[in-house]
C-alpha angles and dihedrals in degrees: 000000000000121000124193117215112181101323096325124101119220121192116214144153124298116269119190118239088237090060090049091050094048091046091050090051090050094049092049093048091044091054089051092052094248093137100169093051091042090052091053091049092049090048089055089049090051090052089055096039110023091166096068116112088189094058093046090049091054090048091051092049092051092046090050093051089051091051092241119161093223095066094096090053090059090049090049090052090051090049091051089054098045121355089181094062101117097198088061091061092045091052090048090051092052091048093049091047092052088052089050092245092140098170092052091045092053092049092049092047091050090052091049090050092048091053 
């Protein structure tokens, strides 16, 4: 898969159009505050593209906002896939902050900043 950003080409892994469509649905619903529907769309995207750290990060963030106990598992999956994905660490920081785990939040935020 080749993506063009500006005038530069970036080669990457194949992503099915179904994963793109489900992710786009999730992002649109997420932006509208429809967390439950967004979560279902991201779950469909993850079924199509289980190797996406971005999708697992979004799933983790939604689960965290909903107070679900399985949010950290989604973040852990994203980390397995790409530990250098800075938005993962920012989402983890926000999640930890919302749970009043200040020390964890600071550590995650520092890692996001470093990346």
